[in-house]
N, C-alpha and C positions, 0 to 999 in steps of 0.2 A: 504495499499500500504507500503509496506516496506521503511526503511530511507533510503540505497542506491540509490532505485529506483528515491523514491521523487530527491533525489540529483540531480543525474543526469538527471533528468527533469527541475527543478530549473536551475542547471547553464546550459544546453543547452537551457532554454528559453533566459535565459540573453544574452549567447552568439548571439544567432536569433538577439535578438532586440537590439545589438550594431552594429549589423553590419547592420543589417537597417536602423539605424540611423546612421550613418557613411553615407553611401551611397545616405541618402537622403540631408545630409549637401552637398555632392560634387557632387551632380548634377545640382549646376549652379556655381559650383567654377572656372568651365573653362571658361567662361564668364569673371569672374573676372583678372586671369590670362592675360588672351588675351589683357586687358585695359591696365592692369600693363606694359605687353611687348610690347603694342603698346605705348608706353611713356605717359600712364595717371596715373602719381604716386599718385596724388589723390585719386585713384582707393583702397580703404584701405577694406571697409565689400564693403556688398550688398549693404548701406546706400548710395554708387555712383549713383545707378540708382531706387532705393527703398524708400520709406518713414521710413524705420525700417533698422539700422544695417544690419538684421537677413535676411531682404527681406522680402518674404508673397508679397499678390498680389497690395498694393500700391503701387504704381510707385509716383515718384518725377517727377518735368519739365523735365529733362534727358529721365531717364525710359518711359515716355510715349511719348517723341518725337522720341525711340527706339523702341516703339511698333507703332508708325504710320508708322515709316519709314519703319518697317515688314510687315507692309501690304500693304503700296504704290508699294515696290519691289514684292508683292507675294513671300515673301521668309519664307522658315520652320523656319529658325531661326535668332535670331540678330545675327547682325556680327556688333563686337565693332568698326571695322574701320569708321563707316557711321559716328565715333562720330567728326571724324574732320570736318564735314559739321555744326556743332550743335553748336550752338548760344547760349550762355548764356543768361537770360534777365536780362536786366541792374535793378542795385537796383532803389527802390521808393526810390524818394530824398524827 
């Protein structure tokens, strides 16, 4: 294969990968933005509802509560406005 063709394929592959990654990172960002807009200033990253700041499948207590609320309401998506009813667990003494 000629060098210019390889270069075009490489640049195209890098650009496509960057777009895919950007799209995946923004997939749940609306939840975070909505939480912030609803007044939850401590919602700084995905760790607000997940066990890791970058998100993932594992949920913390708040995220588990939201998932349970979603199932209870038979909703398609989580609605961050439900957080007004969420009660933090009392710290262990």
